[in-house]
VOGU-3710 file (C-alpha; in Angstrom, 3 decimals, decimal comma):
1> minlltfiwp> -9,913/-143,909/-199,862  -7,946/-140,768/-200,780  -5,307/-142,833/-202,578  -8,016/-144,713/-204,485  -9,700/-141,480/-205,603  -6,316/-140,127/-206,633  -6,103/-142,983/-209,104  -9,752/-143,168/-210,163  -10,256/-139,524/-211,164  -7,355/-139,339/-213,624
11> alvfllgtci> -8,408/-142,697/-215,094  -11,982/-141,484/-215,591  -10,839/-138,213/-217,161  -8,518/-140,064/-219,531  -11,226/-142,594/-220,420  -13,764/-139,855/-221,157  -11,182/-138,067/-223,274  -10,544/-141,176/-225,381  -14,294/-141,684/-225,879  -14,611/-138,133/-227,172
21> gsflnvcicr> -11,562/-138,830/-229,310  -13,516/-141,646/-230,949  -16,161/-139,097/-231,916  -13,465/-136,746/-233,188  -12,386/-139,496/-235,582  -15,899/-139,454/-237,010  -15,671/-135,690/-237,489  -12,245/-135,968/-239,137  -13,547/-138,591/-241,546  -16,906/-137,051/-242,416
31> lpqnmsivkp> -16,579/-133,263/-242,266  -14,419/-133,022/-245,430  -17,090/-135,041/-247,253  -19,965/-132,879/-245,950  -21,482/-135,934/-244,287  -23,529/-136,021/-241,092  -21,442/-136,683/-237,998  -24,441/-138,289/-236,290  -25,889/-140,736/-238,823  -25,228/-143,420/-239,912
41> gsacpkcghr> -23,297/-145,233/-237,192  -19,595/-146,057/-237,418  -18,693/-148,464/-240,203  -15,681/-149,723/-242,119  -14,988/-147,202/-244,922  -13,958/-150,049/-247,233  -16,713/-152,683/-246,923  -19,378/-150,772/-244,981  -19,401/-153,240/-242,084  -21,330/-151,648/-239,185
51> lkwwenipil> -19,186/-151,749/-236,079  -20,438/-153,553/-232,989  -20,071/-151,822/-229,638  -17,038/-153,900/-228,741  -15,388/-152,937/-232,042  -15,692/-149,269/-231,128  -13,925/-149,175/-227,768  -11,272/-146,450/-227,907  -7,720/-147,766/-228,396  -8,549/-151,257/-227,079
61> sflflkgkcr> -10,648/-152,283/-230,087  -7,759/-151,418/-232,387  -5,535/-153,741/-230,356  -8,137/-156,530/-230,117  -8,747/-156,425/-233,876  -4,988/-156,251/-234,555  -5,511/-153,118/-236,610  -7,785/-154,787/-239,184  -11,487/-154,764/-240,064  -13,149/-157,904/-238,732
71> scgtrislry> -15,223/-158,226/-241,896  -12,916/-157,523/-244,836  -9,476/-157,510/-243,236  -8,640/-153,982/-244,424  -6,028/-152,316/-242,252  -7,394/-149,689/-239,875  -5,511/-146,405/-240,026  -3,224/-145,637/-237,080  -4,922/-142,255/-237,022  -7,854/-143,706/-235,064
81> ptvellsgll> -5,997/-144,839/-231,928  -3,642/-141,844/-232,247  -6,518/-139,353/-232,083  -8,138/-141,260/-229,198  -4,875/-141,374/-227,234  -4,127/-137,712/-227,935  -7,617/-136,691/-226,866  -7,309/-138,680/-223,642  -3,904/-137,198/-222,819  -5,105/-133,664/-223,480
91> alalwyrfgf> -8,127/-134,185/-221,232  -5,799/-135,431/-218,501  -3,377/-132,524/-218,954  -6,210/-129,987/-218,808  -7,574/-131,614/-215,656  -4,191/-131,402/-213,963  -3,793/-127,783/-215,069  -7,278/-126,392/-214,399  -9,163/-128,934/-212,284  -12,942/-129,284/-212,549
101> gpeifiyfyf> -13,843/-125,722/-213,444  -15,258/-124,045/-216,541  -11,731/-123,919/-218,003  -11,395/-127,676/-218,497  -14,647/-127,962/-220,468  -14,035/-124,861/-222,576  -10,404/-125,627/-223,302  -11,117/-129,272/-224,019  -13,610/-128,188/-226,665  -10,918/-125,858/-227,994
111> sacliivtfv> -8,360/-128,696/-227,991  -10,827/-131,011/-229,734  -11,285/-128,422/-232,494  -7,509/-128,216/-232,895  -7,251/-132,015/-233,177  -9,896/-132,080/-235,909  -8,232/-129,205/-237,752  -4,818/-130,862/-237,588  -5,788/-134,209/-239,034  -8,226/-132,856/-241,627
121> dlshriipda> -5,652/-130,349/-242,864  -2,943/-133,002/-243,035  -5,179/-135,296/-245,098  -7,130/-132,833/-247,252  -5,338/-129,476/-246,889  -8,535/-127,785/-245,814  -9,823/-126,450/-242,500  -13,578/-127,006/-242,149  -15,587/-123,832/-241,594  -17,901/-125,896/-239,391
131> vslsgiaigf> -15,046/-126,103/-236,887  -13,378/-122,692/-237,187  -16,455/-120,474/-237,526  -18,403/-122,197/-234,751  -15,215/-122,113/-232,685  -14,948/-118,340/-233,101  -18,487/-117,890/-231,780  -18,091/-120,349/-228,898  -14,685/-118,929/-228,003  -16,110/-115,416/-227,753
141> lssfllpgls> -19,085/-116,571/-225,666  -16,729/-118,531/-223,423  -14,892/-115,327/-222,543  -17,832/-114,458/-220,276  -17,102/-117,621/-218,243  -13,299/-117,768/-218,248  -11,799/-115,897/-215,275  -8,592/-114,960/-217,107  -10,144/-113,751/-220,365  -12,396/-110,737/-220,898
151> wwdsllgilm> -14,818/-110,431/-223,784  -12,779/-107,467/-225,032  -9,572/-109,534/-225,093  -11,405/-112,281/-226,973  -12,882/-109,869/-229,514  -9,487/-108,266/-230,121  -8,018/-111,758/-230,449  -10,497/-112,555/-233,209  -9,778/-109,324/-235,068  -6,015/-109,491/-234,573
161> gggilflvaw> -5,713/-113,194/-235,373  -7,763/-113,031/-238,528  -6,447/-109,616/-239,519  -2,733/-110,402/-239,265  -2,894/-113,557/-241,358  -5,173/-111,819/-243,853  -2,565/-109,100/-244,321  0,200/-111,687/-244,621  -1,772/-113,646/-247,219  -2,664/-110,469/-249,127
171> gyyilahreg> 0,925/-109,222/-249,072  2,261/-112,563/-250,301  -0,254/-112,591/-253,142  0,748/-109,070/-254,180  4,457/-109,912/-254,171  4,392/-113,474/-255,521  1,178/-113,319/-257,613  0,056/-116,619/-256,104  -1,789/-117,702/-252,989  0,475/-118,667/-250,111
181> mgggdiklla> -2,078/-119,070/-247,333  -5,674/-120,208/-247,425  -8,664/-118,594/-245,813  -8,945/-121,567/-243,480  -5,706/-120,586/-241,716  -6,991/-117,042/-241,269  -10,217/-118,242/-239,648  -8,294/-120,743/-237,524  -6,067/-118,040/-236,027  -9,180/-115,926/-235,406
191> migaflgwqa> -10,630/-118,902/-233,490  -7,410/-119,232/-231,504  -7,618/-115,537/-230,651  -11,215/-115,983/-229,500  -10,208/-118,628/-226,940  -6,799/-117,302/-225,863  -7,150/-113,552/-226,325  -5,140/-111,072/-228,348  -2,150/-111,389/-226,003  -1,539/-114,942/-227,245
201> iplvillsaa> -1,484/-114,114/-230,961  2,170/-112,956/-231,240  3,464/-116,086/-229,489  1,260/-118,402/-231,568  2,479/-116,776/-234,792  6,119/-116,903/-233,658  5,992/-120,566/-232,612  4,047/-121,742/-235,655  6,302/-119,829/-238,044  9,468/-121,160/-236,399
211> vgsvaglalm> 8,400/-124,800/-236,405  6,751/-124,470/-239,811  9,932/-123,021/-241,319  12,042/-125,878/-239,987  9,532/-128,458/-241,249  9,309/-126,688/-244,606  13,070/-126,686/-245,062  13,226/-130,354/-244,157  10,506/-131,228/-246,666  12,163/-129,088/-249,331
221> svqkgdrhma> 15,387/-131,024/-248,887  13,464/-134,266/-249,329  11,635/-132,874/-252,374  14,925/-131,642/-253,896  14,415/-127,952/-253,306  10,833/-127,470/-254,491  10,218/-124,108/-252,819  6,652/-123,908/-254,143  5,632/-127,126/-252,406  2,333/-126,763/-250,545
231> isygpflaga> 2,542/-127,333/-246,775  -0,415/-127,550/-244,420  -0,015/-124,683/-241,951  -3,037/-125,531/-239,791  -1,239/-128,210/-237,711  1,542/-125,738/-236,835  -0,994/-123,132/-235,704  -2,833/-125,788/-233,703  0,337/-127,040/-232,032  1,458/-123,493/-231,237
241> alitlfwgre> -1,970/-122,743/-229,740  -1,735/-125,748/-227,403  1,778/-124,789/-226,326  0,555/-121,253/-225,646  -2,453/-122,561/-223,722  -0,277/-124,556/-221,320  2,972/-122,554/-221,183  2,244/-119,206/-222,835  2,837/-117,048/-219,771  6,075/-118,833/-218,878
251> ltawylvfis> 7,408/-118,560/-222,427  6,462/-114,887/-222,691  8,099/-114,109/-219,333  11,267/-115,955/-220,374  11,363/-114,104/-223,684  10,978/-110,702/-222,024  13,799/-111,490/-219,615  15,941/-112,709/-222,502  15,317/-109,511/-224,469  15,983/-107,263/-221,483
261> rg> 19,328/-108,945/-220,861  20,274/-108,675/-224,509
//
């Protein structure tokens, strides 16, 4: 019985995560268009075919339909199963890390917001206020339930996260006379600070800047040195936030040891 439960619980957590991932796909598709995420039901964006229940099973329906709409044959974006799989894996990782406590529910909501932000920003280069602003409020309220985060740490995280990127964006505008960072990134880092606290902000900025710089240089080489090319920064902040959520303390401890030895 113990061995059976050991298998069943992770499977159920993963399955629930993929189902929520299916809803996240709706948010990613509709939020940039200011559409309701509740009505109407899921449909093919090309022909409007309303999906049957068996056409809406996370991951499996994509495989059954061979990646095409049953009605018009239009190819279904790989984003749909990718988001569902990513959501399921994150739910599983959070369960292994935190178990069935308030952390898993709060941090899964946080992770879901980061998934939405990532894919919307990649497609439209915007970060919906509906995600970031509500996330700031929920993150702050969650600090009263999270054992490792005080409301003061969360509040400072909001102010520090939003304030640092605001100063960076303002300074860049003064020096370059052009916008280099949108307000969406500022609100996103404020949301990250609300959930992770002010202590996480330096690591999130460091990781996102490092990976973003490498990706920017790679894209510049492909675009033949266009240094004014616009790059979505939201996905780098989101990825850095997830890394900090799972391994922030270990990375900070390693960095402090590295600095002390240097």
